[in-house]
C-alpha positions in Angstrom: -62.2 8.7 -47.0 -65.4 7.0 -47.8 -65.3 3.6 -49.5 -68.5 2.4 -51.1 -69.2 -1.3 -51.9 -70.6 -1.6 -55.4 -71.4 -5.3 -55.4 -70.9 -8.4 -53.3 -69.1 -11.4 -54.6 -70.1 -14.7 -53.1 -67.3 -17.2 -52.7 -67.8 -20.7 -54.1 -66.2 -23.6 -52.3 -63.8 -25.6 -54.4 -64.6 -29.3 -54.8 -61.8 -31.4 -53.4 -60.9 -34.9 -54.5 -60.4 -37.5 -51.8 -56.8 -38.2 -50.8 -57.4 -42.0 -51.1 -60.2 -42.8 -53.5 -62.4 -45.9 -52.8 -61.4 -47.3 -56.3 -57.7 -47.2 -55.4 -58.1 -48.5 -51.8 -57.5 -52.1 -52.9 -54.2 -51.1 -54.5 -52.9 -48.8 -51.7 -50.3 -49.9 -49.1 -51.9 -51.1 -45.9 -50.8 -51.1 -42.3 -52.0 -52.2 -38.9 -53.6 -49.0 -37.7 -56.7 -49.1 -35.5 -59.7 -47.1 -36.8 -61.1 -44.7 -34.2 -64.6 -45.1 -35.5 -65.1 -48.9 -35.9 -62.0 -50.4 -34.2 -61.0 -52.3 -37.4 -57.2 -52.7 -37.3 -56.2 -52.4 -41.0 -56.0 -49.2 -43.0 -54.8 -48.1 -46.4 -52.4 -45.1 -46.3 -50.5 -42.5 -48.4 -47.9 -40.0 -47.3 -47.9 -36.5 -48.6 -45.7 -33.5 -47.9 -48.3 -30.9 -46.8 -46.0 -28.4 -45.1 -42.5 -27.1 -45.7 -39.7 -29.5 -46.6 -38.1 -29.4 -43.1 -41.4 -30.7 -41.5 -42.3 -34.4 -41.5 -44.8 -35.8 -44.1 -48.4 -36.2 -43.2 -49.8 -39.7 -43.4 -53.5 -40.1 -44.5 -55.3 -43.3 -43.5 -58.5 -44.9 -44.7 -60.1 -47.7 -42.8 -60.6 -50.9 -44.8 -63.6 -51.7 -42.7 -65.8 -48.6 -42.5 -64.0 -46.3 -45.0 -63.4 -43.6 -42.3 -60.5 -41.3 -43.2 -58.1 -39.6 -40.8 -54.5 -38.2 -40.8 -51.5 -38.4 -38.5 -49.0 -35.6 -38.9 -46.2 -37.5 -37.2 
């Protein structure tokens, strides 16, 4: 069986919105969490269920000092 490719389709990356936008950073809940980039000890955070319901939620952080983002899937 011979399969011929007639045309190639290039995939286009989907643009993703940030989990915590810079505009909503002032209104987000904050916690004492040390930033791994700058060492600042306050970060805004949100929790989202990114996996199945029987797995714990993932917490996304954004440093209030340098705006670095990271997550902690606790």
